[in-house]
Each structure stands twice: as structure tokens, then as C-alpha cells.
C-alpha positions in Angstrom: 91.7 102.6 91.7 94.8 103.2 89.7 97.8 101.4 89.0 100.7 103.2 87.2 104.0 101.9 86.3 107.5 103.1 84.6 107.6 99.9 82.8 104.6 99.2 80.5 105.7 95.7 80.0 105.1 94.8 83.5 101.6 96.3 83.7 99.6 92.9 83.1 101.6 90.9 85.8 101.4 93.9 88.2 97.5 94.1 87.8 97.3 90.4 88.7 99.6 91.0 91.7 97.2 93.8 93.0 94.0 92.2 92.2 95.1 89.0 94.2 96.5 91.1 97.3 93.2 93.1 97.4 91.1 89.9 97.4 93.0 88.7 100.1 92.7 91.8 102.3 89.0 92.1 101.6 88.5 88.6 102.8 90.2 89.5 106.0 89.1 92.8 107.0 85.6 93.6 105.1 82.9 94.0 107.7 80.4 93.9 104.8 81.3 90.1 103.9 79.7 87.4 106.5 82.6 85.3 105.2 85.3 87.6 106.4 87.6 87.0 109.3 86.5 90.3 110.8 82.9 89.1 110.9 84.2 85.6 112.4 86.1 87.8 115.2 82.8 89.5 115.9 80.9 86.4 116.3 83.6 84.8 118.5 81.7 86.0 121.5 85.1 87.1 123.2 87.1 84.2 122.8 90.6 84.4 121.6 91.0 83.7 117.8 93.7 82.9 115.6 94.1 85.2 112.5 95.6 85.0 109.0 99.0 86.9 108.9 97.4 89.3 106.6 94.7 90.3 109.3 97.4 90.0 111.9 99.3 93.0 109.7 96.2 94.8 109.5 95.1 94.5 113.2 98.9 95.8 114.1 98.6 98.7 111.8 95.2 99.7 113.4 96.7 99.4 116.8 99.7 101.4 116.0 97.4 103.9 114.5 95.7 104.4 117.7 98.6 104.5 119.8 99.9 107.3 117.5 97.0 109.3 117.7 96.1 108.7 121.4 93.2 106.9 120.4 91.8 109.1 117.9 91.8 106.8 115.2 90.4 103.8 117.0 89.6 100.2 115.4 86.6 99.2 117.7 84.0 101.8 116.4 82.4 99.1 114.2 79.3 99.1 116.4 78.9 102.9 116.3 79.3 102.6 112.5 76.4 100.4 112.3 74.3 102.3 114.8 74.6 105.5 112.4 73.6 103.3 109.5 76.9 102.6 107.8 76.2 98.9 107.8 76.7 98.2 104.1 78.4 99.4 101.2 78.3 103.4 101.1 76.4 103.3 97.6 73.7 101.4 99.3 73.4 103.4 102.5 70.5 105.6 103.0 68.2 107.2 105.6 66.3 104.2 106.8 67.2 102.2 110.0 70.2 100.0 109.5 69.5 96.3 108.7 72.1 95.0 111.5 71.4 95.3 115.4 74.0 97.5 117.1 75.5 96.7 120.5 76.7 99.7 122.6 79.8 98.3 124.5 82.0 100.5 126.6 85.2 99.5 124.7 88.3 101.0 123.0 91.3 99.9 121.4 92.9 99.3 124.7 90.6 96.3 125.3 91.9 94.6 122.1 94.3 91.7 123.1 96.8 90.9 120.3 99.9 88.9 120.6 100.9 89.1 116.6 99.1 85.7 115.9 95.9 85.7 117.7 93.2 88.5 119.0 90.8 88.7 121.8 88.1 91.2 121.6 85.2 91.6 124.1 82.0 90.3 123.2 79.8 92.4 121.3 82.7 94.3 119.8 83.1 94.7 115.9 86.4 95.8 114.6 86.6 98.3 111.7 89.9 98.8 110.2 88.5 100.9 107.2 90.6 103.9 108.6 93.8 101.9 107.9 93.5 98.7 106.2 93.0 100.5 102.5 96.1 102.5 103.4 98.2 99.3 104.3 96.8 97.7 101.3 98.2 100.4 98.8 101.7 99.9 100.9 101.6 96.3 100.4 100.5 96.3 96.8 103.2 98.7 95.9 105.8 96.7 97.7 104.5 93.6 95.9 104.5 94.9 92.5 108.0 96.2 93.0 109.3 93.1 94.4 107.6 91.2 91.3 108.4 93.5 88.5 111.2 95.6 89.5 109.2 98.6 87.9 108.7 101.7 89.8 104.8 101.8 90.5 102.3 104.1 92.1 99.1 102.4 93.6 96.1 104.6 94.2 93.1 103.3 96.2 90.5 105.6 96.4 92.8 108.7 97.2 95.2 106.6 99.6 98.3 106.1 97.3 101.7 104.8 97.7 104.9 104.9 95.4 108.0 102.4 95.4 110.7 101.8 93.0 112.1 104.2 90.4 110.1 107.1 89.8 109.5 108.4 86.4 111.4 111.6 85.0 110.4 114.6 86.9 108.6 112.4 89.6 104.9 111.4 90.1 102.6 114.1 89.1 99.4 114.2 91.4 96.4 116.4 91.3 94.9 116.6 95.0 91.2 117.5 94.7 88.5 115.8 96.8 85.1 117.0 95.0 84.7 118.7 92.0 83.7 122.0 93.6 86.9 121.7 95.8 90.2 123.7 95.4 92.8 121.6 93.4 96.6 121.3 94.5 99.1 120.0 91.8 102.2 118.1 93.7 105.1 116.2 92.8 106.2 113.2 94.9 109.2 110.7 94.5 109.7 107.3 95.5 109.0 105.4 98.5 105.9 108.2 99.5 102.4 107.9 101.0 99.9 110.3 100.2 96.3 110.1 101.8 93.4 112.4 101.9 90.8 111.8 104.6 87.3 113.5 103.6 84.2 114.6 105.2 82.5 114.9 102.0 82.6 111.7 100.2 81.1 109.0 102.2 78.1 110.6 103.9 74.4 110.2 104.1 71.2 111.3 106.0 69.8 109.5 108.9 66.5 111.1 110.5 67.4 114.2 108.7 70.7 114.4 110.0 73.9 114.8 107.8 76.3 111.9 108.8 79.8 110.9 107.6 82.1 108.1 108.1 84.6 109.5 110.3 83.6 108.8 113.8 84.8 110.5 117.2 85.5 107.2 119.4 84.6 109.2 122.3 81.0 110.1 121.3 80.0 107.4 118.6 79.1 109.7 116.0 80.3 111.8 113.1 82.7 114.5 113.9 82.0 118.0 113.6 83.5 118.8 110.0 85.8 121.6 110.6 87.7 120.4 107.7 86.4 119.1 104.5 89.4 117.3 103.8 93.0 116.9 105.0 95.8 115.4 102.7 99.2 114.2 104.4 102.3 113.0 102.8 104.5 110.7 104.6 107.0 107.8 104.2 104.0 105.4 103.8 100.3 105.6 103.2 99.6 104.0 106.4 101.1 107.1 108.4 99.7 109.8 105.8 96.2 108.2 106.5 96.6 107.8 110.1 97.6 111.4 110.6 94.9 112.8 108.0 92.1 111.0 109.7 93.1 112.1 113.0 93.5 115.7 111.9 89.7 115.4 110.8 88.8 114.3 114.3 90.8 116.9 116.1 89.6 119.6 114.1 90.7 123.1 115.1 93.5 121.3 116.9 94.9 119.5 114.1 97.2 122.0 112.4 99.3 122.6 115.9 99.4 118.6 116.5 100.6 118.1 112.7 103.1 120.9 112.8 104.4 119.5 116.1 104.9 115.9 114.4 106.6 117.5 111.4 104.3 116.2 108.6 103.6 118.0 105.2 99.7 118.5 105.2 97.0 120.5 103.2 94.0 121.2 105.1 90.8 122.2 103.6 88.1 124.2 105.6 84.3 124.4 105.1 84.7 127.5 103.0 87.3 126.1 100.6 90.3 127.7 102.0 93.5 126.0 102.0 96.0 125.9 104.7 99.6 124.1 104.0 102.0 122.9 106.7 105.2 121.5 106.5 106.4 122.2 103.2 103.3 120.4 101.3 105.2 119.0 98.3 104.8 121.6 95.2 
């Protein structure tokens, strides 16, 4: 994670604000923590459950992403993730069978009943907000730092980044590069901008000799065909950027036409390392 400010004197306070916010979001949304709200929802056995304002914000973001992508980015893939072996922090995932039992339930995001304060999910369903929660966290942290300090800020959470407030002279200078052997792209962005990269190379593992990664096609319950090594998108928020980049990986060859129709700036890197730029990728 990176936290950059235009006012160095505000850094210590900003760090405390970001740390507190990330702790709150993790306690709400981590499916690796048995004491999280997401875990409590999974154990509610289909009973409507009141949620905290933070989790409500995260669920609303996840459902908005599902609507925007026609269900490509679906928060109900938690059980599919577990079935593939991604049932713990990625650093601990290996080729052995998952520790947790998985339940296959024919549900999708349209079965999530959410009224803004409480939620009901079908019994046996585990929400996985990983496709959107980190982006929401970046957006929330940047806004909070600006409100608390007045400083221009850039928050980068593992490749999901947001800027807010006054930008430094010449703008924020960003190096977009997924892995060390991928091509690099240097871009300049201004204030109130989100930039996100979705990758099939970072969170990956082997199970029964098969290479898997964490971007799931909700219609098949398995890792999508990695047409793109990575997709990066710039938008007005990190949430929107991440939603588009994740859906693009899932859509594969159809992604460039879709992103072009939406009018977003994007950079797609295929399996051979060739780059494709769309919508005036910020240079």
C-alpha cells in the first residue's frame, strides 16, 4: 500500500485515518476472518440481517458493479472461490484441497435482497466483495484524508488507486506495470481520478495440476480464460475503474469493443505482452 500527500506535515494524521478505515473495512468484508460481518451473513442461513453502514456501502457498490456489467462482476462467487481452493490469504493457498467445505448453490447477484440497511442472501451463499471492496476502500480513504487534512492525496491499495484534492505540480506520475516482465506504461493523472488494474498473473495458484487465478466467471464458477494478462482502466472513481477492468478480463476478446462503447480509458495487455490502448489512455 502507498499513501502520498502533497502536504508532508499531514502524513502522520493521514496514515492514522487510513489505518483506521482499512481496519473497519476488513472487519466488515473479509471472508478470511470468522469474526467479520461477511462471515456472519454466511452463517445466517438465509435470515435477513442488519448490517453496518460500512458493509452497506460495500454491498451497494458490489450490486452496482453487477448491474453495470450485466452480472460479470458478481458478489455471490464466494463458494466458487472456496471450491477452487482460494479459502485463505493468497500467500497461503497451495495445491491441497481447501480447508473449508463448499456448497454449490444456483444463485447470482439478483438473489441478494438489500434495502440499504439489511440484507438477505440465500442459505449456503457466501458473498465475496473482493472485486469491489478494495477499490471502494481506496475511494473512501482518499476522501477521508482530504476531509481531515485538506492535503492532496493519492491512495494506492495493491494497484487500486484514487486521488483527491490538489494534485502536485505536473500531476500524479504513475508507473503501471503488473509483473516485472510485463511492459511498463508511465501515465499522468490529476485529481479525483481512479486507476485500477485487474490481473490474471498476481493471485494465482495450482490445484490438481491446473493453473487457476482469482478472477471468476460467475456463470461457470471457475477461473476465466486469461485472454488478457492485465487490464488497467482510468475513471472518475477507483470503484468504476476496477469494475470495468475486472469485467474486461471476464469478457476476454469482447472487452475492447465493450470498453470503447462505454468511453473509458484503458490499457489491455495480452498473453504475449502486446499492449492495446483505448479511449485516450492518459499519457
